[in-house]
N, C-alpha and C positions, 0 to 999 in steps of 0.2 A: 461302396459295393457297386461293381459294374457287371451289368447284364446285357447280353446280346439284344438288339433292338427287337427282334422277332420273338425272343424269349419273353421280353417285357410285354409286348403286345398280347401274346398268348395268356399271360398271367392276368393282364387287365381284363381281357375277355372273360376268362373263367371266373374271376372274382365278381364281374358285373352280373354274370348269370346266377351266381350264388346269392346275390342280394335279393333275387326274387324268391329265394326259398327261406331266408333266414328268420323272417317274421314269425312264421309258423313251420313246424316240422311234422314228421309222421308219428302217429301212434305206434308203439311197438308191442304192447301187451294190453290185452283187454281184461277188464274187470269180469268176474264171473256173473253170469245171469243164472239165477236159481229158480226162476219161475216155471210154470207148466205150460208148454206150448203145444199146439195142436197141428199147425201147419207142417208140411213135408219139407218145404224148401224156404229158406230164410237167408237174408243178407241185410245187415244194418251197416251203413256205410257213412263215414265222415265226408261230407261234399267237398270241403276245401281241398283235400288231397286224395279223394277217392280210395280211402283206406277202410277196409272192413273192420269192424269192432266186434261184431258177432256174426256167426254163420252156422247154418244147419243144412247140409246137403246143398251147399250154395253152388256147387260145380256140376251137379247132376243135371243132365239135359231134360227139359221139360217143354210143354207146349206154351207159346208166347202168351195166349190169352189176351187180356186188355193191355198188356204192356206194349203190344205193337202199335197202338194208337198214340203212345207217348212219343216215339220217334216220328211217326207220320205226321203228328201235330207240329214237332218242331221244325221238320223239313218244310212243311206248309208255310209257317210263319217266316222262315228264312227265305222262301221262294217268293212270297208275296210281299216282302218287306217294302213298305212305301207305296204298295198297289193293292192293298186289302179290299178296296172297293170294286175291283175288277169283277164284271159279271162273267160267271161260269155257266156254260150251257150244258145241261144234263144229257147224257147220251144213254142209249139203251144198255151198253155195256156196263154202266155204272150201276144198274138196277139188277145185275145178276150176281150170282154167288153170295147172296147175302141172307140166305135162309137161316133163321135162328138168331139173327142179330137184330139190335135195336135200329129203327129206322125213322126218318121224319117225312116218309111218304113222298120222296121227290118223283116228279113226273118227267118222262122223256120230252126234251125240247124246253123245259123250264129253264129260265135264266134266274140265277141267284147269286148274290155277292159272295166272293171268296171268304170274307170274314164271317159270314152267316154259316157257311159250310164248315169252317174251322171250329166254330164254337159248337155247332151241332155234334161234330165229331168228338170233341174233347169233353164238353159238358154232358151231353146226353149219350155218347157212345155210338152215335148214328153210323151204321155201316154204309148206307147209301151215300152219305156225305163224304165219307172216306174214299169211296170208289170214285166219286166225282171229282175230288181234289186231285187224286192220283192220276186220272186220265187228263185233267187239264194241265197238270204240272209236267208230265212225262210223256204224254201222248197216249199211253195205255197203262193198264195196271201192272203188267209184267215188268216194264221199264222202271216204273216208280218203285216197285219192290226191289229191283236191282240197285236203285238209288239208297233205299233203306239199308240193304246189306252192305253196301260200300261204306255208308255213314257208320254203321255199327262197327265195322273193322277199324275205321279211323279213330273211333272212340276208345276202342280197346276191347270191345265185346266180340271176341274171336270165336266164341262157341255159339253164336247166334245166326240163325238163318230163318228169315221171314218168308212166307209164302203169299201173303197178302197184307193190306194195310188195316184190315178190320179186326185182326186178331182172332178170327173164327178158326176153329180146328181145321187144319189142312195137312195132308201127307208131306213130310219132309220138313215141315216148320218145327223149329226148336229154339230154345234159348236156355240160360240159367239164371238162377236168383242173382248171382254175382254180376253177370252181364247186364241184367236188368237194372241193377243198382247203379252200374257205371253209366248206362243210358239215362237214367233218372238223374243222376248228378249232372250230366251234360244238359239235360232239359231244364234243370233248375236255375241255370244261368241265364236262361232266356225269359226276360221279365214278362213279355206278352204271353208266353205259354203259361207261366205261373199265374198270370191274372185270370187267364181263361179257365184253368183247371181248378181255381177257387171260387169260380162263379156258381151261384146256386141256381139261378134261372136266367135264361136268355130268350128274348123275344126276336123271332125272325120276322121282318116286315112283310106285309102282303105284297104278292107280286101279281102279274097278269093271269097267271094260271093257278095260283094258290092263295088261300086266305093266310092271314098272320098265324104263325105257329109259335108256341112257348115250349122251350126245351128245359127240362129240369135235371139236376144232377142226380146221379145214382149213388153218390158217395155218402154213405150214412154217417161219416165223420162231420160232414158239412151241413147237412140238412135232414130234417125229420119227415120227408115226404112218405117214407115207408115205415120207419120206426125212429123213435127218439132215444132209445137207450145207448145208442153208440156215438152220440154227439160228443165231439172232442175239440175243444177250442185251439188247441196247439197244432192241430193237423193242418197241413198246407197241400191241398190236392192229393194225389197227382193223377192216379188212375185206378179205377176198381171195376170188377166185373167177374163173370162166371162162364166157363165152358166145360164141356164134359171132360176134356183131356187136361185142361189147365186147373180145373177145380176153382174154388173161390179164391180170388187174387185181391190183395189190397197193397197198392204202392203209394206211399205217402211220404211227406217230409215234415220236419220241424226245426226250428232254430232257436238258439239262446245265445244272446250277445254276440260273441265273436266267432261262433262256429254252429254248424248245422248238420243234420243227419237226413239220409234217406232210408226208408224202412221198406223192404220188399218181402211180402208175405205171399207165397204161392202154393198151390196144391193143397189148400185147406178144404176140409169137409165141414159142412153145417151140421150142428147137433140134431138129435132126434126131435127136439122141441123147436127147431128153427133157428137155434142160436147160430150166429154167424161168427164163428171163432176167429176167423181172419182178422176181424176188427179188434177183438180183445187181445190177440197176439200182437198186433201192431202197436196198439196203445201201450201195453206193458212194456215192449221192447224200446218205444220212443222215450217213455218216462224213465226206464233204466238208463239209457244212453245220456239223456240230458242231465241225469242225477249223478252219474258216476265219472264223467269226463270233464276235464278242464284244461285250459291253456296254462301251462306251468313254465315259469322262467327257469331255464337250466343253465344259462350263462349270462353274464353281464359285462358291460364295457368297463366297469370299475374293478373287475376281478383280474388280477395280475396272473398271466399265465406262465411267465418265466423271464429270463434275461438273455440278452445276445451280446457277445463281446464286440466292442467298437475299437478300432485301430486308428492311429493318426489324429487322436483328439486329446488335448490336455485337460478338456472340461470334464470328460468321464470316460471310463474304459469299458462301459457296458450301458445298454438301455433296456428298460423294462418293456415288456410287450403284453398286449391284451386283444380281446375280441373287438372287431370292428363295430359290431352291432349286438344288441341284446338277442338272445336266442330263446324262442318259446317252443315247447313241444306240447302236442296234444296227447295227454296221457290220463290214465286213471287217476282220480283225485288222491289216492292213497299211495302213490308212487314214492318209493324211498329214493329221493334225488341224490343222496350221498353215494349211492352205488353206481352213479353214472360215470363211465370211464372217459377221460378227456385226453386225446392224443394230439400232440402239436407236431407238425411237419413244417420245417423251414425251408425256404428256397436256398438259403446260404447258411453255413455254420457260423459266420461272423460277418459284421459290417464294416465298411470303411467310411470314415467321416469325409464329407459332411453327411449327417443323418437328420432328416427332418421328421418331426412328429406326425404320425398318421401315415407313414410309408408302410405299405403292404410287404410283409416279409415271410408270410407263411399262411398255413390253414389249420384250424382247430376242428377236430372231429369229435363229436359227443356221441357215445354209444351206451346202450344198456342191454345187458344179458346178450352181447354179441351182435345186436342190431343197431344200425346207425340212426340216431335221433335227428342229427342235423349237422351241418358244416358251416363255418364262418371264416372269413378272412382274419388273419392276425395282423395287427399293426403296431408301430412303435408308439410309445407314450411320451418320449422325450426327444429333444434336440440334442445333437452332438456336433459342435462346430469343429472345423478342421484347423489343426495347428500347422502354421507356416513352417516353423523349424522342423517339426517332426515329418511334415510332408517332404521338406528338402532332403532330410537324412534318408527317408524311405526312398526317394528318388535315386539318390546317389547309390544307395544300397542295391536297389533294383537294377540300376545301370550297370553296376560292377557285376551282377549276376547274369546279365543279358549276353546272348550269344555273339553279337557284333563286338561287345566290349572284351569279351574272353579271346575272340580272335585277334582283335587288335593288340591286346597285351601280348598274345603269344607271337604275333608277328614281330613286335617290337623287341621281345626277348630273344627271338631268333636272329634278327638282324644284329642285336647287340652281341650276342654270342659269336655270330659269324664275323663281325667287325673286329671283335677281340682276337679271334683266331688269326685273322688276316694281319692284324696289327702285330701280333707276336711273330708271326712268320716273317713278316717284313723286317722287323727289329733283328730276329735271329740271322736273316740273310745278310743284313748290313754288318752284323758283328763278325760273321764268318769271313766276310770280304775284307775287313780290316786286318784280321789275323793273317790272312794270306799275304797281303802287302807288307 
Protein backbone atom coordinates (compact mmCIF):
# COMPACT_ATOMS: atom_id res chain seq x y z
CA UNK A 1 0.00 0.00 0.00
CA UNK A 2 1.47 3.34 -1.07
CA UNK A 3 0.28 6.62 0.41
CA UNK A 4 1.37 10.11 -0.48
CA UNK A 5 3.87 11.40 2.10
CA UNK A 6 1.64 14.30 3.18
CA UNK A 7 -1.31 11.93 3.67
CA UNK A 8 0.85 9.64 5.80
CA UNK A 9 1.94 12.60 7.96
CA UNK A 10 -1.66 13.72 8.41
CA UNK A 11 -2.71 10.20 9.40
CA UNK A 12 0.14 9.92 11.92
CA UNK A 13 -0.77 13.30 13.42
CA UNK A 14 -4.45 12.44 13.79
CA UNK A 15 -3.72 9.06 15.31
CA UNK A 16 -1.30 10.60 17.81
CA UNK A 17 -4.02 13.01 18.87
CA UNK A 18 -6.46 10.16 19.26
CA UNK A 19 -4.09 8.38 21.64
CA UNK A 20 -4.74 11.14 24.13
CA UNK A 21 -8.41 10.23 24.16
CA UNK A 22 -8.58 6.47 23.98
CA UNK A 23 -7.81 5.65 27.59
CA UNK A 24 -11.06 7.23 28.71
CA UNK A 25 -13.99 8.47 26.70
CA UNK A 26 -17.19 10.35 27.24
CA UNK A 27 -20.30 9.34 29.14
CA UNK A 28 -23.26 9.26 26.81
CA UNK A 29 -26.21 8.50 29.00
CA UNK A 30 -26.73 9.19 32.67
CA UNK A 31 -28.35 6.87 35.14
CA UNK A 32 -31.52 8.34 36.62
CA UNK A 33 -31.35 10.19 39.94
CA UNK A 34 -34.54 9.63 41.86
CA UNK A 35 -33.87 11.67 44.97
CA UNK A 36 -35.68 14.81 46.10
CA UNK A 37 -33.63 17.94 45.44
CA UNK A 38 -34.27 21.45 46.72
CA UNK A 39 -31.78 23.58 44.77
CA UNK A 40 -32.88 25.42 41.65
CA UNK A 41 -29.68 25.07 39.64
CA UNK A 42 -27.55 21.93 39.60
CA UNK A 43 -24.79 20.41 37.52
CA UNK A 44 -22.83 17.25 38.34
CA UNK A 45 -19.90 16.86 35.99
CA UNK A 46 -17.20 14.28 35.40
CA UNK A 47 -13.92 16.19 35.73
CA UNK A 48 -11.81 14.09 33.35
CA UNK A 49 -13.85 15.13 30.34
CA UNK A 50 -16.06 17.93 31.67
CA UNK A 51 -19.16 15.89 30.83
CA UNK A 52 -22.36 16.50 32.78
CA UNK A 53 -24.04 13.40 34.24
CA UNK A 54 -26.89 15.23 35.95
CA UNK A 55 -28.36 18.69 35.38
CA UNK A 56 -31.25 20.78 36.61
CA UNK A 57 -31.69 24.24 35.11
CA UNK A 58 -27.96 24.06 34.47
CA UNK A 59 -28.01 26.64 31.66
CA UNK A 60 -30.20 29.23 33.36
CA UNK A 61 -28.34 32.45 34.10
CA UNK A 62 -27.88 33.05 37.81
CA UNK A 63 -25.76 35.25 40.09
CA UNK A 64 -22.19 33.92 40.52
CA UNK A 65 -22.14 34.07 44.31
CA UNK A 66 -19.15 32.27 45.89
CA UNK A 67 -18.26 30.63 42.58
CA UNK A 68 -16.40 33.81 41.57
CA UNK A 69 -13.74 33.16 44.18
CA UNK A 70 -12.90 29.82 42.57
CA UNK A 71 -11.65 31.46 39.39
CA UNK A 72 -10.12 34.38 41.31
CA UNK A 73 -8.20 31.88 43.43
CA UNK A 74 -6.92 29.89 40.48
CA UNK A 75 -5.79 33.05 38.68
CA UNK A 76 -3.98 34.17 41.83
CA UNK A 77 -2.11 30.87 42.16
CA UNK A 78 -1.18 31.00 38.48
CA UNK A 79 0.02 34.61 38.74
CA UNK A 80 2.10 34.17 41.89
CA UNK A 81 3.51 30.75 40.98
CA UNK A 82 6.97 30.63 42.55
CA UNK A 83 6.45 34.07 44.12
CA UNK A 84 3.76 33.45 46.73
CA UNK A 85 5.85 35.15 49.45
CA UNK A 86 5.59 38.49 47.68
CA UNK A 87 4.42 41.29 49.97
CA UNK A 88 1.24 42.94 48.76
CA UNK A 89 0.46 46.47 49.89
CA UNK A 90 -3.22 46.98 50.69
CA UNK A 91 -4.75 50.04 49.03
CA UNK A 92 -7.88 51.94 49.96
CA UNK A 93 -9.57 50.62 46.79
CA UNK A 94 -9.24 47.08 48.13
CA UNK A 95 -11.42 48.01 51.10
CA UNK A 96 -14.34 49.35 49.05
CA UNK A 97 -17.36 47.51 47.63
CA UNK A 98 -17.15 44.68 50.16
CA UNK A 99 -20.24 45.43 52.22
CA UNK A 100 -21.95 42.22 53.27
CA UNK A 101 -18.92 40.06 52.55
CA UNK A 102 -16.58 38.21 54.90
CA UNK A 103 -13.37 40.12 55.65
CA UNK A 104 -10.11 39.73 57.57
CA UNK A 105 -10.05 43.45 58.42
CA UNK A 106 -7.17 44.49 56.22
CA UNK A 107 -5.87 48.01 56.78
CA UNK A 108 -4.80 50.54 54.17
CA UNK A 109 -1.02 50.45 53.78
CA UNK A 110 -0.72 47.03 55.40
CA UNK A 111 1.76 44.69 53.78
CA UNK A 112 0.79 41.04 53.70
CA UNK A 113 2.06 38.02 51.79
CA UNK A 114 0.22 37.01 48.65
CA UNK A 115 -0.16 33.44 49.92
CA UNK A 116 -1.88 34.71 53.07
CA UNK A 117 -4.34 36.72 50.99
CA UNK A 118 -5.04 33.74 48.74
CA UNK A 119 -5.81 31.46 51.69
CA UNK A 120 -7.90 34.15 53.35
CA UNK A 121 -9.99 34.44 50.17
CA UNK A 122 -10.33 30.71 49.47
CA UNK A 123 -10.62 29.35 53.02
CA UNK A 124 -12.51 32.16 54.70
CA UNK A 125 -14.12 33.82 51.67
CA UNK A 126 -12.54 37.17 52.59
CA UNK A 127 -13.66 39.83 50.14
CA UNK A 128 -11.05 42.40 51.18
CA UNK A 129 -8.34 39.80 50.44
CA UNK A 130 -9.90 39.14 47.02
CA UNK A 131 -9.81 42.85 46.13
CA UNK A 132 -6.23 43.26 47.39
CA UNK A 133 -5.09 40.38 45.19
CA UNK A 134 -7.00 41.71 42.18
CA UNK A 135 -5.38 45.15 42.45
CA UNK A 136 -1.88 43.75 42.93
CA UNK A 137 -2.21 41.35 39.99
CA UNK A 138 -3.91 43.59 37.43
CA UNK A 139 -3.49 47.14 38.72
CA UNK A 140 -7.16 47.56 39.56
CA UNK A 141 -10.25 45.46 40.17
CA UNK A 142 -11.75 46.24 36.75
CA UNK A 143 -8.76 44.84 34.87
CA UNK A 144 -8.68 41.75 37.07
CA UNK A 145 -12.36 41.12 36.39
CA UNK A 146 -11.58 41.39 32.67
CA UNK A 147 -8.92 38.70 33.21
CA UNK A 148 -11.50 36.52 34.95
CA UNK A 149 -13.95 36.90 32.09
CA UNK A 150 -11.32 36.10 29.47
CA UNK A 151 -10.25 33.02 31.41
CA UNK A 152 -13.86 31.89 31.77
CA UNK A 153 -14.31 32.04 27.99
CA UNK A 154 -11.06 30.11 27.47
CA UNK A 155 -12.33 27.38 29.79
CA UNK A 156 -15.60 27.22 27.87
CA UNK A 157 -17.79 29.09 30.34
CA UNK A 158 -19.27 31.31 27.66
CA UNK A 159 -22.39 32.24 29.62
CA UNK A 160 -20.43 33.74 32.49
CA UNK A 161 -19.76 37.42 33.16
CA UNK A 162 -18.18 38.48 36.44
CA UNK A 163 -18.44 41.98 37.87
CA UNK A 164 -16.04 41.52 40.80
CA UNK A 165 -13.71 38.89 42.30
CA UNK A 166 -15.67 38.68 45.54
CA UNK A 167 -18.86 37.09 44.23
CA UNK A 168 -20.97 39.72 45.96
CA UNK A 169 -24.18 40.53 44.11
CA UNK A 170 -23.62 43.08 41.35
CA UNK A 171 -25.59 44.32 38.34
CA UNK A 172 -24.67 42.51 35.13
CA UNK A 173 -22.90 39.59 36.80
CA UNK A 174 -24.16 36.14 35.87
CA UNK A 175 -23.12 32.55 35.35
CA UNK A 176 -24.76 29.14 35.03
CA UNK A 177 -24.43 25.93 36.98
CA UNK A 178 -22.85 24.29 33.94
CA UNK A 179 -20.33 27.10 33.48
CA UNK A 180 -19.50 26.96 37.17
CA UNK A 181 -18.92 23.21 36.87
CA UNK A 182 -16.55 23.78 33.94
CA UNK A 183 -14.61 26.34 35.98
CA UNK A 184 -14.56 23.98 38.96
CA UNK A 185 -13.18 21.20 36.73
CA UNK A 186 -10.43 23.57 35.63
CA UNK A 187 -9.67 24.58 39.22
CA UNK A 188 -9.55 20.98 40.36
CA UNK A 189 -6.48 20.42 38.17
CA UNK A 190 -4.60 23.03 40.21
CA UNK A 191 -3.12 21.15 43.17
CA UNK A 192 -2.37 24.31 45.12
CA UNK A 193 -5.93 25.51 44.79
CA UNK A 194 -7.27 22.14 45.93
CA UNK A 195 -4.93 22.16 48.91
CA UNK A 196 -6.19 25.60 49.88
CA UNK A 197 -9.89 24.90 49.45
CA UNK A 198 -9.56 21.76 51.62
CA UNK A 199 -7.87 23.66 54.44
CA UNK A 200 -9.97 23.92 57.61
CA UNK A 201 -7.98 26.63 59.38
CA UNK A 202 -5.21 28.94 58.26
CA UNK A 203 -3.13 31.25 60.45
CA UNK A 204 -1.96 34.54 59.00
CA UNK A 205 1.26 35.64 60.73
CA UNK A 206 1.49 38.89 62.66
CA UNK A 207 2.51 41.96 60.68
CA UNK A 208 3.69 45.45 61.60
CA UNK A 209 0.13 46.72 61.52
CA UNK A 210 -1.92 43.67 62.52
CA UNK A 211 -1.88 40.85 65.02
CA UNK A 212 -1.89 37.24 63.89
CA UNK A 213 -5.23 36.19 62.43
CA UNK A 214 -6.79 32.75 62.04
CA UNK A 215 -9.11 32.06 59.13
CA UNK A 216 -11.73 29.29 59.42
CA UNK A 217 -13.42 27.49 56.56
CA UNK A 218 -17.09 28.13 56.01
CA UNK A 219 -17.52 24.76 54.32
CA UNK A 220 -19.74 22.62 56.57
CA UNK A 221 -18.63 19.51 54.66
CA UNK A 222 -15.09 20.01 55.97
CA UNK A 223 -15.45 21.33 59.50
CA UNK A 224 -18.01 21.63 62.27
CA UNK A 225 -17.35 25.22 63.31
CA UNK A 226 -21.00 26.11 62.80
CA UNK A 227 -22.69 22.69 62.69
CA UNK A 228 -21.56 19.08 62.58
CA UNK A 229 -24.48 17.42 60.81
CA UNK A 230 -23.16 18.12 57.31
CA UNK A 231 -19.64 16.72 57.72
CA UNK A 232 -18.81 14.59 54.68
CA UNK A 233 -15.46 12.84 54.40
CA UNK A 234 -15.61 12.41 50.62
CA UNK A 235 -16.03 16.12 49.89
CA UNK A 236 -13.03 17.99 48.48
CA UNK A 237 -13.49 21.76 48.79
CA UNK A 238 -14.28 23.80 46.69
CA UNK A 239 -16.36 26.92 47.51
CA UNK A 240 -19.49 27.61 49.53
CA UNK A 241 -21.46 30.67 50.50
CA UNK A 242 -24.65 32.68 50.31
CA UNK A 243 -25.84 35.90 48.68
CA UNK A 244 -29.34 37.25 48.23
CA UNK A 245 -29.26 36.75 44.46
CA UNK A 246 -27.30 33.50 44.28
CA UNK A 247 -28.96 31.81 47.26
CA UNK A 248 -27.14 29.11 49.20
CA UNK A 249 -24.38 27.64 47.03
CA UNK A 250 -22.23 24.57 47.53
CA UNK A 251 -19.59 23.73 44.95
CA UNK A 252 -17.64 20.62 45.83
CA UNK A 253 -15.87 17.63 44.31
CA UNK A 254 -15.18 13.99 45.09
CA UNK A 255 -13.17 11.22 43.51
CA UNK A 256 -13.06 7.45 43.39
CA UNK A 257 -10.21 5.49 41.82
CA UNK A 258 -9.83 6.55 38.19
CA UNK A 259 -12.48 9.25 37.95
CA UNK A 260 -13.93 12.22 39.81
CA UNK A 261 -16.85 14.63 39.84
CA UNK A 262 -17.61 18.22 40.64
CA UNK A 263 -21.03 19.01 42.02
CA UNK A 264 -22.51 22.49 41.68
CA UNK A 265 -25.59 23.29 43.74
CA UNK A 266 -26.79 26.90 43.47
CA UNK A 267 -29.95 28.86 44.09
CA UNK A 268 -30.85 26.82 47.17
CA UNK A 269 -33.02 28.06 50.02
CA UNK A 270 -32.56 27.03 53.63
CA UNK A 271 -35.37 25.26 55.46
CA UNK A 272 -37.60 26.93 58.03
CA UNK A 273 -35.61 25.21 60.74
CA UNK A 274 -32.30 26.41 59.38
CA UNK A 275 -31.60 23.27 57.33
CA UNK A 276 -29.01 23.96 54.62
CA UNK A 277 -30.48 21.86 51.84
CA UNK A 278 -27.64 22.76 49.48
CA UNK A 279 -25.39 20.43 51.50
CA UNK A 280 -27.82 17.52 51.58
CA UNK A 281 -28.44 17.92 47.84
CA UNK A 282 -24.73 17.96 47.05
CA UNK A 283 -24.00 14.92 49.23
CA UNK A 284 -26.85 12.91 47.71
CA UNK A 285 -25.71 13.74 44.19
CA UNK A 286 -22.07 12.90 44.89
CA UNK A 287 -23.03 9.56 46.44
CA UNK A 288 -25.26 8.80 43.46
CA UNK A 289 -22.58 9.71 40.92
CA UNK A 290 -19.86 7.71 42.65
CA UNK A 291 -22.15 4.71 42.97
CA UNK A 292 -23.66 4.62 39.51
CA UNK A 293 -20.82 5.28 37.08
CA UNK A 294 -17.70 3.36 36.20
CA UNK A 295 -14.99 3.04 33.59
CA UNK A 296 -16.12 0.20 31.36
CA UNK A 297 -13.93 -1.50 28.77
CA UNK A 298 -15.79 -1.30 25.46
CA UNK A 299 -13.07 -2.52 23.09
CA UNK A 300 -9.84 -4.46 23.48
CA UNK A 301 -6.69 -5.07 21.48
CA UNK A 302 -7.48 -8.79 21.31
CA UNK A 303 -10.84 -8.20 19.63
CA UNK A 304 -10.60 -8.85 15.87
CA UNK A 305 -12.35 -6.08 13.97
CA UNK A 306 -12.11 -7.59 10.50
CA UNK A 307 -9.83 -8.58 7.64
CA UNK A 308 -8.13 -6.61 4.88
CA UNK A 309 -7.12 -8.20 1.54
CA UNK A 310 -3.38 -8.34 0.81
CA UNK A 311 -1.84 -8.60 -2.66
CA UNK A 312 1.65 -9.71 -3.79
CA UNK A 313 2.16 -12.12 -0.88
CA UNK A 314 2.31 -15.93 -1.08
CA UNK A 315 2.29 -16.01 2.72
CA UNK A 316 -1.35 -14.87 3.05
CA UNK A 317 -3.99 -13.07 1.04
CA UNK A 318 -5.44 -11.14 4.00
CA UNK A 319 -4.47 -9.84 7.44
CA UNK A 320 -6.65 -9.47 10.51
CA UNK A 321 -7.00 -6.03 12.09
CA UNK A 322 -7.79 -4.86 15.63
CA UNK A 323 -7.85 -1.76 17.82
CA UNK A 324 -4.45 -0.30 18.62
CA UNK A 325 -5.36 0.28 22.28
CA UNK A 326 -7.96 -0.76 24.80
CA UNK A 327 -10.85 1.69 24.93
CA UNK A 328 -12.72 2.55 28.12
CA UNK A 329 -15.90 4.57 28.41
CA UNK A 330 -17.18 6.42 31.44
CA UNK A 331 -20.74 5.04 31.64
CA UNK A 332 -23.53 4.04 33.98
CA UNK A 333 -22.60 0.70 35.52
CA UNK A 334 -25.68 -1.03 34.11
CA UNK A 335 -24.94 -0.06 30.48
CA UNK A 336 -25.62 -2.90 28.01
CA UNK A 337 -22.34 -2.91 26.08
CA UNK A 338 -23.75 -5.37 23.51
CA UNK A 339 -25.67 -2.42 22.05
CA UNK A 340 -22.51 -0.50 21.25
CA UNK A 341 -22.16 0.00 17.49
CA UNK A 342 -18.62 -0.46 16.12
CA UNK A 343 -17.87 1.17 12.78
CA UNK A 344 -14.54 0.61 11.04
CA UNK A 345 -13.28 3.02 8.39
CA UNK A 346 -10.14 2.03 6.46
CA UNK A 347 -7.66 4.29 4.71
CA UNK A 348 -7.49 1.81 1.81
CA UNK A 349 -9.76 -1.06 0.72
CA UNK A 350 -6.79 -3.42 0.38
CA UNK A 351 -3.09 -3.63 1.24
CA UNK A 352 -0.01 -4.41 -0.80
CA UNK A 353 2.80 -6.56 0.65
CA UNK A 354 5.02 -6.10 2.47
CA UNK A 355 2.71 -5.43 5.43
CA UNK A 356 4.13 -5.11 8.93
CA UNK A 357 2.26 -5.97 12.09
CA UNK A 358 1.11 -2.81 13.87
CA UNK A 359 0.61 -0.75 10.72
CA UNK A 360 -2.24 1.75 11.18
CA UNK A 361 -4.82 1.14 8.48
CA UNK A 362 -7.98 2.87 9.70
CA UNK A 363 -10.09 4.09 12.58
CA UNK A 364 -12.71 2.40 14.77
CA UNK A 365 -15.64 4.45 16.05
CA UNK A 366 -17.71 3.18 18.96
CA UNK A 367 -21.17 4.66 19.54
CA UNK A 368 -24.21 4.03 21.69
CA UNK A 369 -27.66 5.38 20.92
CA UNK A 370 -26.19 7.52 18.16
CA UNK A 371 -23.61 9.18 20.40
CA UNK A 372 -19.89 8.60 19.97
CA UNK A 373 -18.21 6.91 22.91
CA UNK A 374 -14.71 6.99 21.52
CA UNK A 375 -12.39 6.44 18.58
CA UNK A 376 -9.21 4.40 18.23
CA UNK A 377 -6.74 3.64 15.41
CA UNK A 378 -7.02 0.22 13.69
CA UNK A 379 -3.79 -1.73 13.19
CA UNK A 380 -2.76 -4.94 11.40
CA UNK A 381 -2.21 -7.99 13.62
CA UNK A 382 -0.03 -9.97 11.16
CA UNK A 383 2.96 -9.60 8.85
CA UNK A 384 2.66 -10.32 5.12
CA UNK A 385 5.96 -10.72 3.27
CA UNK A 386 6.27 -9.68 -0.35
CA UNK A 387 6.65 -12.41 -3.02
CA UNK A 388 9.43 -11.70 -5.56
CA UNK A 389 7.73 -13.67 -8.38
CA UNK A 390 4.32 -12.15 -7.76
CA UNK A 391 5.92 -8.75 -7.53
CA UNK A 392 7.70 -9.27 -10.88
CA UNK A 393 4.48 -10.44 -12.55
CA UNK A 394 2.63 -7.48 -11.10
CA UNK A 395 5.35 -5.12 -12.29
CA UNK A 396 5.18 -6.52 -15.81
CA UNK A 397 1.41 -6.39 -15.78
CA UNK A 398 1.40 -2.84 -14.50
CA UNK A 399 4.05 -1.85 -17.02
CA UNK A 400 1.95 -3.27 -19.83
CA UNK A 401 -0.98 -1.17 -18.65
CA UNK A 402 1.07 1.99 -18.36
CA UNK A 403 0.57 4.84 -20.80
CA UNK A 404 4.20 4.93 -22.05
CA UNK A 405 4.05 1.20 -22.76
CA UNK A 406 0.77 1.52 -24.66
CA UNK A 407 2.17 4.44 -26.67
CA UNK A 408 5.34 2.51 -27.45
CA UNK A 409 3.42 -0.55 -28.61
CA UNK A 410 1.13 1.66 -30.68
CA UNK A 411 4.14 3.31 -32.32
CA UNK A 412 5.75 -0.08 -33.04
CA UNK A 413 2.52 -1.38 -34.57
CA UNK A 414 2.14 1.77 -36.64
CA UNK A 415 5.72 1.55 -37.84
CA UNK A 416 5.28 -2.14 -38.61
CA UNK A 417 2.08 -1.51 -40.56
CA UNK A 418 3.66 1.39 -42.39
CA UNK A 419 6.75 -0.65 -43.17
CA UNK A 420 4.59 -3.50 -44.42
CA UNK A 421 2.61 -1.21 -46.71
CA UNK A 422 5.82 0.36 -48.03
CA UNK A 423 7.36 -3.06 -48.60
CA UNK A 424 4.28 -4.27 -50.47
CA UNK A 425 4.26 -1.09 -52.54
CA UNK A 426 7.93 -1.55 -53.47
CA UNK A 427 7.44 -5.20 -54.37
CA UNK A 428 4.39 -4.38 -56.47
CA UNK A 429 6.30 -1.65 -58.30
CA UNK A 430 9.17 -4.05 -59.07
CA UNK A 431 6.72 -6.63 -60.35
CA UNK A 432 5.09 -4.14 -62.68
CA UNK A 433 8.47 -3.02 -63.98
CA UNK A 434 9.43 -6.61 -64.89
CA UNK A 435 6.15 -7.08 -66.80
CA UNK A 436 6.77 -4.02 -68.89
CA UNK A 437 10.26 -5.11 -69.85
